[in-house]
Structures are given as C-alpha cells and as structure tokens.
PDB file of N, CA, C and O in Angstrom:
ATOM      1  N   UNK A   1     136.790 164.636   4.495  1.00  0.00           N
ATOM      2  CA  UNK A   1     136.993 164.650   5.922  1.00  0.00           C
ATOM      3  C   UNK A   1     136.140 165.712   6.598  1.00  0.00           C
ATOM      4  O   UNK A   1     135.661 165.536   7.718  1.00  0.00           O
ATOM      5  N   UNK A   2     135.968 166.805   5.897  1.00  0.00           N
ATOM      6  CA  UNK A   2     135.204 167.900   6.462  1.00  0.00           C
ATOM      7  C   UNK A   2     133.760 167.477   6.738  1.00  0.00           C
ATOM      8  O   UNK A   2     133.178 167.905   7.735  1.00  0.00           O
ATOM      9  N   UNK A   3     133.189 166.667   5.898  1.00  0.00           N
ATOM     10  CA  UNK A   3     131.828 166.177   6.080  1.00  0.00           C
ATOM     11  C   UNK A   3     131.736 165.323   7.337  1.00  0.00           C
ATOM     12  O   UNK A   3     130.778 165.439   8.100  1.00  0.00           O
ATOM     13  N   UNK A   4     132.719 164.475   7.552  1.00  0.00           N
ATOM     14  CA  UNK A   4     132.735 163.624   8.750  1.00  0.00           C
ATOM     15  C   UNK A   4     132.841 164.482  10.015  1.00  0.00           C
ATOM     16  O   UNK A   4     132.222 164.176  11.034  1.00  0.00           O
ATOM     17  N   UNK A   5     133.612 165.535   9.941  1.00  0.00           N
ATOM     18  CA  UNK A   5     133.744 166.434  11.090  1.00  0.00           C
ATOM     19  C   UNK A   5     132.407 167.122  11.391  1.00  0.00           C
ATOM     20  O   UNK A   5     132.037 167.298  12.551  1.00  0.00           O
ATOM     21  N   UNK A   6     131.698 167.503  10.339  1.00  0.00           N
ATOM     22  CA  UNK A   6     130.386 168.127  10.542  1.00  0.00           C
ATOM     23  C   UNK A   6     129.408 167.134  11.170  1.00  0.00           C
ATOM     24  O   UNK A   6     128.640 167.474  12.070  1.00  0.00           O
ATOM     25  N   UNK A   7     129.460 165.899  10.670  1.00  0.00           N
ATOM     26  CA  UNK A   7     128.598 164.844  11.218  1.00  0.00           C
ATOM     27  C   UNK A   7     128.920 164.636  12.692  1.00  0.00           C
ATOM     28  O   UNK A   7     128.016 164.568  13.525  1.00  0.00           O
ATOM     29  N   UNK A   8     130.205 164.533  13.013  1.00  0.00           N
ATOM     30  CA  UNK A   8     130.617 164.340  14.414  1.00  0.00           C
ATOM     31  C   UNK A   8     130.182 165.518  15.280  1.00  0.00           C
ATOM     32  O   UNK A   8     129.733 165.338  16.412  1.00  0.00           O
ATOM     33  N   UNK A   9     130.317 166.704  14.743  1.00  0.00           N
ATOM     34  CA  UNK A   9     129.934 167.907  15.473  1.00  0.00           C
ATOM     35  C   UNK A   9     128.417 167.914  15.747  1.00  0.00           C
ATOM     36  O   UNK A   9     127.962 168.224  16.848  1.00  0.00           O
ATOM     37  N   UNK A  10     127.669 167.564  14.712  1.00  0.00           N
ATOM     38  CA  UNK A  10     126.214 167.523  14.859  1.00  0.00           C
ATOM     39  C   UNK A  10     125.795 166.424  15.841  1.00  0.00           C
ATOM     40  O   UNK A  10     124.886 166.624  16.647  1.00  0.00           O
ATOM     41  N   UNK A  11     126.449 165.279  15.775  1.00  0.00           N
ATOM     42  CA  UNK A  11     126.140 164.191  16.703  1.00  0.00           C
ATOM     43  C   UNK A  11     126.457 164.605  18.136  1.00  0.00           C
ATOM     44  O   UNK A  11     125.711 164.287  19.063  1.00  0.00           O
ATOM     45  N   UNK A  12     127.553 165.307  18.309  1.00  0.00           N
ATOM     46  CA  UNK A  12     127.927 165.802  19.626  1.00  0.00           C
ATOM     47  C   UNK A  12     126.905 166.824  20.122  1.00  0.00           C
ATOM     48  O   UNK A  12     126.522 166.816  21.292  1.00  0.00           O
ATOM     49  N   UNK A  13     126.477 167.688  19.234  1.00  0.00           N
ATOM     50  CA  UNK A  13     125.473 168.694  19.592  1.00  0.00           C
ATOM     51  C   UNK A  13     124.149 168.026  19.957  1.00  0.00           C
ATOM     52  O   UNK A  13     123.488 168.417  20.919  1.00  0.00           O
ATOM     53  N   UNK A  14     123.776 167.024  19.183  1.00  0.00           N
ATOM     54  CA  UNK A  14     122.545 166.275  19.465  1.00  0.00           C
ATOM     55  C   UNK A  14     122.645 165.592  20.830  1.00  0.00           C
ATOM     56  O   UNK A  14     121.687 165.594  21.604  1.00  0.00           O
ATOM     57  N   UNK A  15     123.794 165.017  21.115  1.00  0.00           N
ATOM     58  CA  UNK A  15     124.002 164.361  22.404  1.00  0.00           C
ATOM     59  C   UNK A  15     123.836 165.367  23.552  1.00  0.00           C
ATOM     60  O   UNK A  15     123.237 165.064  24.584  1.00  0.00           O
ATOM     61  N   UNK A  16     124.384 166.572  23.342  1.00  0.00           N
ATOM     62  CA  UNK A  16     124.245 167.629  24.344  1.00  0.00           C
ATOM     63  C   UNK A  16     122.787 168.005  24.569  1.00  0.00           C
ATOM     64  O   UNK A  16     122.353 168.177  25.708  1.00  0.00           O
ATOM     65  N   UNK A  17     122.035 168.131  23.482  1.00  0.00           N
ATOM     66  CA  UNK A  17     120.616 168.456  23.601  1.00  0.00           C
ATOM     67  C   UNK A  17     119.849 167.341  24.320  1.00  0.00           C
ATOM     68  O   UNK A  17     118.974 167.604  25.145  1.00  0.00           O
ATOM     69  N   UNK A  18     120.191 166.110  23.995  1.00  0.00           N
ATOM     70  CA  UNK A  18     119.530 164.979  24.659  1.00  0.00           C
ATOM     71  C   UNK A  18     119.794 165.002  26.163  1.00  0.00           C
ATOM     72  O   UNK A  18     118.897 164.722  26.958  1.00  0.00           O
ATOM     73  N   UNK A  19     121.014 165.332  26.547  1.00  0.00           N
ATOM     74  CA  UNK A  19     121.352 165.432  27.970  1.00  0.00           C
ATOM     75  C   UNK A  19     120.555 166.563  28.630  1.00  0.00           C
ATOM     76  O   UNK A  19     120.068 166.416  29.751  1.00  0.00           O
ATOM     77  N   UNK A  20     120.430 167.679  27.931  1.00  0.00           N
ATOM     78  CA  UNK A  20     119.651 168.795  28.473  1.00  0.00           C
ATOM     79  C   UNK A  20     118.193 168.405  28.659  1.00  0.00           C
ATOM     80  O   UNK A  20     117.582 168.712  29.682  1.00  0.00           O
ATOM     81  N   UNK A  21     117.644 167.726  27.658  1.00  0.00           N
ATOM     82  CA  UNK A  21     116.255 167.276  27.747  1.00  0.00           C
ATOM     83  C   UNK A  21     116.097 166.315  28.918  1.00  0.00           C
ATOM     84  O   UNK A  21     115.121 166.393  29.664  1.00  0.00           O
ATOM     85  N   UNK A  22     117.037 165.429  29.074  1.00  0.00           N
ATOM     86  CA  UNK A  22     117.000 164.472  30.178  1.00  0.00           C
ATOM     87  C   UNK A  22     117.041 165.189  31.521  1.00  0.00           C
ATOM     88  O   UNK A  22     116.289 164.859  32.438  1.00  0.00           O
ATOM     89  N   UNK A  23     117.934 166.177  31.624  1.00  0.00           N
ATOM     90  CA  UNK A  23     118.032 166.943  32.870  1.00  0.00           C
ATOM     91  C   UNK A  23     116.745 167.717  33.155  1.00  0.00           C
ATOM     92  O   UNK A  23     116.261 167.750  34.286  1.00  0.00           O
ATOM     93  N   UNK A  24     116.201 168.339  32.104  1.00  0.00           N
ATOM     94  CA  UNK A  24     114.952 169.084  32.269  1.00  0.00           C
ATOM     95  C   UNK A  24     113.829 168.137  32.680  1.00  0.00           C
ATOM     96  O   UNK A  24     113.010 168.477  33.534  1.00  0.00           O
ATOM     97  N   UNK A  25     113.790 166.972  32.085  1.00  0.00           N
ATOM     98  CA  UNK A  25     112.764 165.983  32.430  1.00  0.00           C
ATOM     99  C   UNK A  25     112.893 165.560  33.891  1.00  0.00           C
ATOM    100  O   UNK A  25     111.890 165.426  34.593  1.00  0.00           O
ATOM    101  N   UNK A  26     114.118 165.351  34.344  1.00  0.00           N
ATOM    102  CA  UNK A  26     114.348 164.975  35.740  1.00  0.00           C
ATOM    103  C   UNK A  26     113.929 166.097  36.681  1.00  0.00           C
ATOM    104  O   UNK A  26     113.326 165.847  37.725  1.00  0.00           O
ATOM    105  N   UNK A  27     114.252 167.347  36.304  1.00  0.00           N
ATOM    106  CA  UNK A  27     113.842 168.491  37.117  1.00  0.00           C
ATOM    107  C   UNK A  27     112.330 168.608  37.165  1.00  0.00           C
ATOM    108  O   UNK A  27     111.751 168.877  38.218  1.00  0.00           O
ATOM    109  N   UNK A  28     111.698 168.404  36.022  1.00  0.00           N
ATOM    110  CA  UNK A  28     110.235 168.485  35.938  1.00  0.00           C
ATOM    111  C   UNK A  28     109.602 167.405  36.803  1.00  0.00           C
ATOM    112  O   UNK A  28     108.614 167.658  37.492  1.00  0.00           O
ATOM    113  N   UNK A  29     110.157 166.222  36.768  1.00  0.00           N
ATOM    114  CA  UNK A  29     109.640 165.126  37.578  1.00  0.00           C
ATOM    115  C   UNK A  29     109.756 165.465  39.065  1.00  0.00           C
ATOM    116  O   UNK A  29     108.830 165.209  39.835  1.00  0.00           O
ATOM    117  N   UNK A  30     110.878 166.033  39.466  1.00  0.00           N
ATOM    118  CA  UNK A  30     111.073 166.427  40.873  1.00  0.00           C
ATOM    119  C   UNK A  30     110.058 167.501  41.267  1.00  0.00           C
ATOM    120  O   UNK A  30     109.487 167.455  42.356  1.00  0.00           O
ATOM    121  N   UNK A  31     109.839 168.470  40.370  1.00  0.00           N
ATOM    122  CA  UNK A  31     108.855 169.528  40.647  1.00  0.00           C
ATOM    123  C   UNK A  31     107.456 168.929  40.740  1.00  0.00           C
ATOM    124  O   UNK A  31     106.685 169.289  41.629  1.00  0.00           O
ATOM    125  N   UNK A  32     107.128 168.024  39.833  1.00  0.00           N
ATOM    126  CA  UNK A  32     105.819 167.380  39.858  1.00  0.00           C
ATOM    127  C   UNK A  32     105.612 166.602  41.158  1.00  0.00           C
ATOM    128  O   UNK A  32     104.521 166.619  41.729  1.00  0.00           O
ATOM    129  N   UNK A  33     106.652 165.927  41.620  1.00  0.00           N
ATOM    130  CA  UNK A  33     106.554 165.177  42.874  1.00  0.00           C
ATOM    131  C   UNK A  33     106.313 166.129  44.050  1.00  0.00           C
ATOM    132  O   UNK A  33     105.513 165.838  44.938  1.00  0.00           O
ATOM    133  N   UNK A  34     107.009 167.262  44.046  1.00  0.00           N
ATOM    134  CA  UNK A  34     106.802 168.258  45.107  1.00  0.00           C
ATOM    135  C   UNK A  34     105.385 168.808  45.047  1.00  0.00           C
ATOM    136  O   UNK A  34     104.739 169.000  46.077  1.00  0.00           O
ATOM    137  N   UNK A  35     104.910 169.060  43.839  1.00  0.00           N
ATOM    138  CA  UNK A  35     103.558 169.581  43.654  1.00  0.00           C
ATOM    139  C   UNK A  35     102.527 168.595  44.190  1.00  0.00           C
ATOM    140  O   UNK A  35     101.594 168.985  44.893  1.00  0.00           O
ATOM    141  N   UNK A  36     102.694 167.336  43.861  1.00  0.00           N
ATOM    142  CA  UNK A  36     101.765 166.302  44.329  1.00  0.00           C
ATOM    143  C   UNK A  36     101.799 166.216  45.856  1.00  0.00           C
ATOM    144  O   UNK A  36     100.760 166.080  46.502  1.00  0.00           O
ATOM    145  N   UNK A  37     102.993 166.295  46.419  1.00  0.00           N
ATOM    146  CA  UNK A  37     103.124 166.245  47.879  1.00  0.00           C
ATOM    147  C   UNK A  37     102.395 167.421  48.522  1.00  0.00           C
ATOM    148  O   UNK A  37     101.669 167.240  49.499  1.00  0.00           O
ATOM    149  N   UNK A  38     102.583 168.622  47.982  1.00  0.00           N
ATOM    150  CA  UNK A  38     101.908 169.811  48.517  1.00  0.00           C
ATOM    151  C   UNK A  38     100.396 169.699  48.335  1.00  0.00           C
ATOM    152  O   UNK A  38      99.631 170.112  49.207  1.00  0.00           O
ATOM    153  N   UNK A  39      99.972 169.148  47.219  1.00  0.00           N
ATOM    154  CA  UNK A  39      98.552 168.950  46.974  1.00  0.00           C
ATOM    155  C   UNK A  39      97.967 167.989  48.006  1.00  0.00           C
ATOM    156  O   UNK A  39      96.871 168.218  48.519  1.00  0.00           O
ATOM    157  N   UNK A  40      98.693 166.915  48.311  1.00  0.00           N
ATOM    158  CA  UNK A  40      98.250 165.962  49.325  1.00  0.00           C
ATOM    159  C   UNK A  40      98.157 166.636  50.696  1.00  0.00           C
ATOM    160  O   UNK A  40      97.218 166.382  51.451  1.00  0.00           O
ATOM    161  N   UNK A  41      99.121 167.488  51.014  1.00  0.00           N
ATOM    162  CA  UNK A  41      99.087 168.219  52.280  1.00  0.00           C
ATOM    163  C   UNK A  41      97.854 169.125  52.336  1.00  0.00           C
ATOM    164  O   UNK A  41      97.182 169.207  53.364  1.00  0.00           O
ATOM    165  N   UNK A  42      97.568 169.797  51.229  1.00  0.00           N
ATOM    166  CA  UNK A  42      96.391 170.669  51.164  1.00  0.00           C
ATOM    167  C   UNK A  42      95.108 169.867  51.377  1.00  0.00           C
ATOM    168  O   UNK A  42      94.209 170.295  52.101  1.00  0.00           O
ATOM    169  N   UNK A  43      95.036 168.715  50.746  1.00  0.00           N
ATOM    170  CA  UNK A  43      93.845 167.868  50.886  1.00  0.00           C
ATOM    171  C   UNK A  43      93.695 167.413  52.337  1.00  0.00           C
ATOM    172  O   UNK A  43      92.583 167.386  52.866  1.00  0.00           O
ATOM    173  N   UNK A  44      94.807 167.055  52.981  1.00  0.00           N
ATOM    174  CA  UNK A  44      94.747 166.655  54.387  1.00  0.00           C
ATOM    175  C   UNK A  44      94.289 167.806  55.269  1.00  0.00           C
ATOM    176  O   UNK A  44      93.479 167.611  56.176  1.00  0.00           O
ATOM    177  N   UNK A  45      94.800 169.003  55.008  1.00  0.00           N
ATOM    178  CA  UNK A  45      94.391 170.175  55.784  1.00  0.00           C
ATOM    179  C   UNK A  45      92.916 170.485  55.558  1.00  0.00           C
ATOM    180  O   UNK A  45      92.188 170.802  56.498  1.00  0.00           O
ATOM    181  N   UNK A  46      92.490 170.392  54.321  1.00  0.00           N
ATOM    182  CA  UNK A  46      91.091 170.654  53.982  1.00  0.00           C
ATOM    183  C   UNK A  46      90.186 169.644  54.683  1.00  0.00           C
ATOM    184  O   UNK A  46      89.142 170.011  55.222  1.00  0.00           O
ATOM    185  N   UNK A  47      90.583 168.381  54.675  1.00  0.00           N
ATOM    186  CA  UNK A  47      89.820 167.331  55.347  1.00  0.00           C
ATOM    187  C   UNK A  47      89.751 167.603  56.842  1.00  0.00           C
ATOM    188  O   UNK A  47      88.697 167.466  57.463  1.00  0.00           O
ATOM    189  N   UNK A  48      90.881 167.987  57.408  1.00  0.00           N
ATOM    190  CA  UNK A  48      90.934 168.307  58.833  1.00  0.00           C
ATOM    191  C   UNK A  48      90.022 169.486  59.150  1.00  0.00           C
ATOM    192  O   UNK A  48      89.306 169.461  60.151  1.00  0.00           O
ATOM    193  N   UNK A  49      90.040 170.513  58.314  1.00  0.00           N
ATOM    194  CA  UNK A  49      89.173 171.681  58.523  1.00  0.00           C
ATOM    195  C   UNK A  49      87.708 171.278  58.489  1.00  0.00           C
ATOM    196  O   UNK A  49      86.919 171.720  59.323  1.00  0.00           O
ATOM    197  N   UNK A  50      87.347 170.447  57.534  1.00  0.00           N
ATOM    198  CA  UNK A  50      85.960 169.998  57.418  1.00  0.00           C
ATOM    199  C   UNK A  50      85.549 169.224  58.662  1.00  0.00           C
ATOM    200  O   UNK A  50      84.445 169.407  59.175  1.00  0.00           O
ATOM    201  N   UNK A  51      86.436 168.357  59.149  1.00  0.00           N
ATOM    202  CA  UNK A  51      86.130 167.594  60.373  1.00  0.00           C
ATOM    203  C   UNK A  51      85.932 168.538  61.548  1.00  0.00           C
ATOM    204  O   UNK A  51      85.028 168.343  62.360  1.00  0.00           O
ATOM    205  N   UNK A  52      86.781 169.569  61.642  1.00  0.00           N
ATOM    206  CA  UNK A  52      86.644 170.530  62.735  1.00  0.00           C
ATOM    207  C   UNK A  52      85.354 171.344  62.598  1.00  0.00           C
ATOM    208  O   UNK A  52      84.689 171.634  63.592  1.00  0.00           O
ATOM    209  N   UNK A  53      85.009 171.706  61.374  1.00  0.00           N
ATOM    210  CA  UNK A  53      83.770 172.453  61.153  1.00  0.00           C
ATOM    211  C   UNK A  53      82.558 171.620  61.562  1.00  0.00           C
ATOM    212  O   UNK A  53      81.607 172.140  62.144  1.00  0.00           O
ATOM    213  N   UNK A  54      82.598 170.332  61.255  1.00  0.00           N
ATOM    214  CA  UNK A  54      81.509 169.434  61.652  1.00  0.00           C
ATOM    215  C   UNK A  54      81.437 169.354  63.172  1.00  0.00           C
ATOM    216  O   UNK A  54      80.352 169.414  63.750  1.00  0.00           O
ATOM    217  N   UNK A  55      82.588 169.220  63.816  1.00  0.00           N
ATOM    218  CA  UNK A  55      82.628 169.148  65.279  1.00  0.00           C
ATOM    219  C   UNK A  55      82.106 170.447  65.892  1.00  0.00           C
ATOM    220  O   UNK A  55      81.363 170.411  66.872  1.00  0.00           O
ATOM    221  N   UNK A  56      82.485 171.586  65.328  1.00  0.00           N
ATOM    222  CA  UNK A  56      82.001 172.883  65.818  1.00  0.00           C
ATOM    223  C   UNK A  56      80.481 172.968  65.672  1.00  0.00           C
ATOM    224  O   UNK A  56      79.794 173.425  66.585  1.00  0.00           O
ATOM    225  N   UNK A  57      79.960 172.533  64.537  1.00  0.00           N
ATOM    226  CA  UNK A  57      78.510 172.556  64.317  1.00  0.00           C
ATOM    227  C   UNK A  57      77.796 171.676  65.343  1.00  0.00           C
ATOM    228  O   UNK A  57      76.751 172.057  65.871  1.00  0.00           O
ATOM    229  N   UNK A  58      78.357 170.505  65.625  1.00  0.00           N
ATOM    230  CA  UNK A  58      77.762 169.617  66.631  1.00  0.00           C
ATOM    231  C   UNK A  58      77.777 170.274  68.000  1.00  0.00           C
ATOM    232  O   UNK A  58      76.794 170.206  68.737  1.00  0.00           O
ATOM    233  N   UNK A  59      78.897 170.913  68.342  1.00  0.00           N
ATOM    234  CA  UNK A  59      78.997 171.579  69.644  1.00  0.00           C
ATOM    235  C   UNK A  59      78.031 172.761  69.739  1.00  0.00           C
ATOM    236  O   UNK A  59      77.450 173.003  70.797  1.00  0.00           O
ATOM    237  N   UNK A  60      77.858 173.489  68.652  1.00  0.00           N
ATOM    238  CA  UNK A  60      76.893 174.593  68.648  1.00  0.00           C
ATOM    239  C   UNK A  60      75.479 174.073  68.863  1.00  0.00           C
ATOM    240  O   UNK A  60      74.703 174.659  69.619  1.00  0.00           O
ATOM    241  N   UNK A  61      75.145 172.964  68.192  1.00  0.00           N
ATOM    242  CA  UNK A  61      73.822 172.355  68.371  1.00  0.00           C
ATOM    243  C   UNK A  61      73.634 171.910  69.823  1.00  0.00           C
ATOM    244  O   UNK A  61      72.575 172.116  70.416  1.00  0.00           O
ATOM    245  N   UNK A  62      74.669 171.303  70.376  1.00  0.00           N
ATOM    246  CA  UNK A  62      74.596 170.849  71.764  1.00  0.00           C
ATOM    247  C   UNK A  62      74.435 172.043  72.708  1.00  0.00           C
ATOM    248  O   UNK A  62      73.664 171.979  73.665  1.00  0.00           O
ATOM    249  N   UNK A  63      75.160 173.127  72.440  1.00  0.00           N
ATOM    250  CA  UNK A  63      75.053 174.335  73.252  1.00  0.00           C
ATOM    251  C   UNK A  63      73.638 174.898  73.197  1.00  0.00           C
ATOM    252  O   UNK A  63      73.069 175.251  74.230  1.00  0.00           O
ATOM    253  N   UNK A  64      73.068 174.984  71.997  1.00  0.00           N
ATOM    254  CA  UNK A  64      71.700 175.482  71.859  1.00  0.00           C
ATOM    255  C   UNK A  64      70.727 174.611  72.637  1.00  0.00           C
ATOM    256  O   UNK A  64      69.835 175.114  73.320  1.00  0.00           O
ATOM    257  N   UNK A  65      70.905 173.314  72.528  1.00  0.00           N
ATOM    258  CA  UNK A  65      70.050 172.380  73.247  1.00  0.00           C
ATOM    259  C   UNK A  65      70.164 172.584  74.755  1.00  0.00           C
ATOM    260  O   UNK A  65      69.162 172.576  75.470  1.00  0.00           O
ATOM    261  N   UNK A  66      71.389 172.766  75.229  1.00  0.00           N
ATOM    262  CA  UNK A  66      71.599 172.989  76.659  1.00  0.00           C
ATOM    263  C   UNK A  66      71.038 174.335  77.103  1.00  0.00           C
ATOM    264  O   UNK A  66      70.528 174.455  78.217  1.00  0.00           O
ATOM    265  N   UNK A  67      71.127 175.342  76.248  1.00  0.00           N
ATOM    266  CA  UNK A  67      70.558 176.647  76.579  1.00  0.00           C
ATOM    267  C   UNK A  67      69.034 176.556  76.693  1.00  0.00           C
ATOM    268  O   UNK A  67      68.439 177.141  77.599  1.00  0.00           O
ATOM    269  N   UNK A  68      68.416 175.832  75.784  1.00  0.00           N
ATOM    270  CA  UNK A  68      66.966 175.636  75.834  1.00  0.00           C
ATOM    271  C   UNK A  68      66.599 174.876  77.103  1.00  0.00           C
ATOM    272  O   UNK A  68      65.655 175.240  77.803  1.00  0.00           O
ATOM    273  N   UNK A  69      67.350 173.820  77.393  1.00  0.00           N
ATOM    274  CA  UNK A  69      67.094 173.033  78.600  1.00  0.00           C
ATOM    275  C   UNK A  69      67.278 173.899  79.847  1.00  0.00           C
ATOM    276  O   UNK A  69      66.491 173.808  80.790  1.00  0.00           O
ATOM    277  N   UNK A  70      68.315 174.735  79.851  1.00  0.00           N
ATOM    278  CA  UNK A  70      68.569 175.627  80.985  1.00  0.00           C
ATOM    279  C   UNK A  70      67.412 176.603  81.171  1.00  0.00           C
ATOM    280  O   UNK A  70      66.958 176.835  82.291  1.00  0.00           O
ATOM    281  N   UNK A  71      66.944 177.166  80.077  1.00  0.00           N
ATOM    282  CA  UNK A  71      65.825 178.118  80.144  1.00  0.00           C
ATOM    283  C   UNK A  71      64.562 177.417  80.636  1.00  0.00           C
ATOM    284  O   UNK A  71      63.818 177.976  81.441  1.00  0.00           O
ATOM    285  N   UNK A  72      64.320 176.216  80.165  1.00  0.00           N
ATOM    286  CA  UNK A  72      63.167 175.437  80.603  1.00  0.00           C
ATOM    287  C   UNK A  72      63.246 175.164  82.098  1.00  0.00           C
ATOM    288  O   UNK A  72      62.252 175.294  82.812  1.00  0.00           O
ATOM    289  N   UNK A  73      64.429 174.786  82.569  1.00  0.00           N
ATOM    290  CA  UNK A  73      64.603 174.518  84.002  1.00  0.00           C
ATOM    291  C   UNK A  73      64.416 175.785  84.834  1.00  0.00           C
ATOM    292  O   UNK A  73      63.827 175.743  85.914  1.00  0.00           O
ATOM    293  N   UNK A  74      64.915 176.901  84.332  1.00  0.00           N
ATOM    294  CA  UNK A  74      64.725 178.182  85.038  1.00  0.00           C
ATOM    295  C   UNK A  74      63.235 178.505  85.147  1.00  0.00           C
ATOM    296  O   UNK A  74      62.750 178.906  86.204  1.00  0.00           O
ATOM    297  N   UNK A  75      62.518 178.322  84.033  1.00  0.00           N
ATOM    298  CA  UNK A  75      61.080 178.592  84.030  1.00  0.00           C
ATOM    299  C   UNK A  75      60.344 177.661  84.980  1.00  0.00           C
ATOM    300  O   UNK A  75      59.442 178.085  85.702  1.00  0.00           O
ATOM    301  N   UNK A  76      60.730 176.401  84.977  1.00  0.00           N
ATOM    302  CA  UNK A  76      60.109 175.434  85.885  1.00  0.00           C
ATOM    303  C   UNK A  76      60.370 175.802  87.328  1.00  0.00           C
ATOM    304  O   UNK A  76      59.465 175.736  88.160  1.00  0.00           O
ATOM    305  N   UNK A  77      61.596 176.191  87.636  1.00  0.00           N
ATOM    306  CA  UNK A  77      61.953 176.588  88.990  1.00  0.00           C
ATOM    307  C   UNK A  77      61.178 177.828  89.401  1.00  0.00           C
ATOM    308  O   UNK A  77      60.674 177.908  90.521  1.00  0.00           O
ATOM    309  N   UNK A  78      61.083 178.778  88.513  1.00  0.00           N
ATOM    310  CA  UNK A  78      60.341 179.997  88.789  1.00  0.00           C
ATOM    311  C   UNK A  78      58.877 179.678  89.060  1.00  0.00           C
ATOM    312  O   UNK A  78      58.274 180.216  89.989  1.00  0.00           O
ATOM    313  N   UNK A  79      58.316 178.798  88.242  1.00  0.00           N
ATOM    314  CA  UNK A  79      56.914 178.398  88.425  1.00  0.00           C
ATOM    315  C   UNK A  79      56.736 177.688  89.756  1.00  0.00           C
ATOM    316  O   UNK A  79      55.770 177.955  90.472  1.00  0.00           O
ATOM    317  N   UNK A  80      57.646 176.792  90.099  1.00  0.00           N
ATOM    318  CA  UNK A  80      57.553 176.085  91.390  1.00  0.00           C
ATOM    319  C   UNK A  80      57.669 177.059  92.553  1.00  0.00           C
ATOM    320  O   UNK A  80      56.963 176.937  93.554  1.00  0.00           O
ATOM    321  N   UNK A  81      58.571 178.032  92.406  1.00  0.00           N
ATOM    322  CA  UNK A  81      58.729 179.030  93.458  1.00  0.00           C
ATOM    323  C   UNK A  81      57.445 179.852  93.647  1.00  0.00           C
ATOM    324  O   UNK A  81      57.058 180.170  94.771  1.00  0.00           O
ATOM    325  N   UNK A  82      56.798 180.185  92.534  1.00  0.00           N
ATOM    326  CA  UNK A  82      55.540 180.934  92.618  1.00  0.00           C
ATOM    327  C   UNK A  82      54.467 180.103  93.299  1.00  0.00           C
ATOM    328  O   UNK A  82      53.733 180.579  94.166  1.00  0.00           O
ATOM    329  N   UNK A  83      54.399 178.842  92.878  1.00  0.00           N
ATOM    330  CA  UNK A  83      53.366 177.960  93.440  1.00  0.00           C
ATOM    331  C   UNK A  83      53.590 177.708  94.938  1.00  0.00           C
ATOM    332  O   UNK A  83      52.633 177.549  95.696  1.00  0.00           O
ATOM    333  N   UNK A  84      54.840 177.673  95.349  1.00  0.00           N
ATOM    334  CA  UNK A  84      55.131 177.401  96.762  1.00  0.00           C
ATOM    335  C   UNK A  84      55.164 178.674  97.599  1.00  0.00           C
ATOM    336  O   UNK A  84      55.289 178.614  98.823  1.00  0.00           O
ATOM    337  N   UNK A  85      55.052 179.823  96.942  1.00  0.00           N
ATOM    338  CA  UNK A  85      55.041 181.078  97.651  1.00  0.00           C
ATOM    339  C   UNK A  85      56.437 181.572  98.003  1.00  0.00           C
ATOM    340  O   UNK A  85      56.585 182.503  98.796  1.00  0.00           O
ATOM    341  N   UNK A  86      57.458 180.957  97.421  1.00  0.00           N
ATOM    342  CA  UNK A  86      58.833 181.366  97.689  1.00  0.00           C
ATOM    343  C   UNK A  86      59.116 182.646  96.925  1.00  0.00           C
ATOM    344  O   UNK A  86      58.788 182.752  95.744  1.00  0.00           O
ATOM    345  N   UNK A  87      59.714 183.605  97.581  1.00  0.00           N
ATOM    346  CA  UNK A  87      60.005 184.884  96.957  1.00  0.00           C
ATOM    347  C   UNK A  87      61.409 184.837  96.349  1.00  0.00           C
ATOM    348  O   UNK A  87      62.390 184.533  97.028  1.00  0.00           O
ATOM    349  N   UNK A  88      61.477 185.150  95.042  1.00  0.00           N
ATOM    350  CA  UNK A  88      62.779 185.182  94.377  1.00  0.00           C
ATOM    351  C   UNK A  88      63.466 186.489  94.672  1.00  0.00           C
ATOM    352  O   UNK A  88      62.818 187.529  94.787  1.00  0.00           O
ATOM    353  N   UNK A  89      64.773 186.441  94.793  1.00  0.00           N
ATOM    354  CA  UNK A  89      65.541 187.663  95.033  1.00  0.00           C
ATOM    355  C   UNK A  89      66.015 188.259  93.739  1.00  0.00           C
ATOM    356  O   UNK A  89      66.680 189.295  93.743  1.00  0.00           O
TER     357      UNK A  89
END
C-alpha cells in the first residue's frame, strides 16, 4: 500500500507542476502579447517621426527657396530703383 501512496503522491506533485507550467506559460503569453503591442506602438511612433522629419525637410527646402526668391526680388527692386533714380530710405 505504501508504494501506491508514493505513486499517488508523485502523480499529485506532477499534476501540480504541470499546472504551474501552464500558468507560467499563460503569463508568458500575456507578457509577449504586451511586448508585441508596445513594439507596434514604437514602430508607429517611429514611422510618424520619420514622416514629420521628411515634412520638416521639405519645409526647410521651401523656406530656403523663398529666401532666395525674396533676396532676388529685393536685388531686382534695388536695381530698378537705381535705374529710375528713386532714392531708397
């Protein structure tokens, strides 16, 4: 009888370990899902940052172009004023 009791005890212990493994696996799966979700959020933020950086670069290029155009127009106006004898203040 003692052998059967040991077998039952060991089977019960094994069952307990299996439940623990199952619980740990479920916890790990939940953590992995959270990790994947956070990773997806990071990728979205990174993508958004890149889009904004591209937009900023385009706006900087446009600003430079407008500054050059503004300077050209100022020079043209100054030249016209000189040619017409208009005195700049």
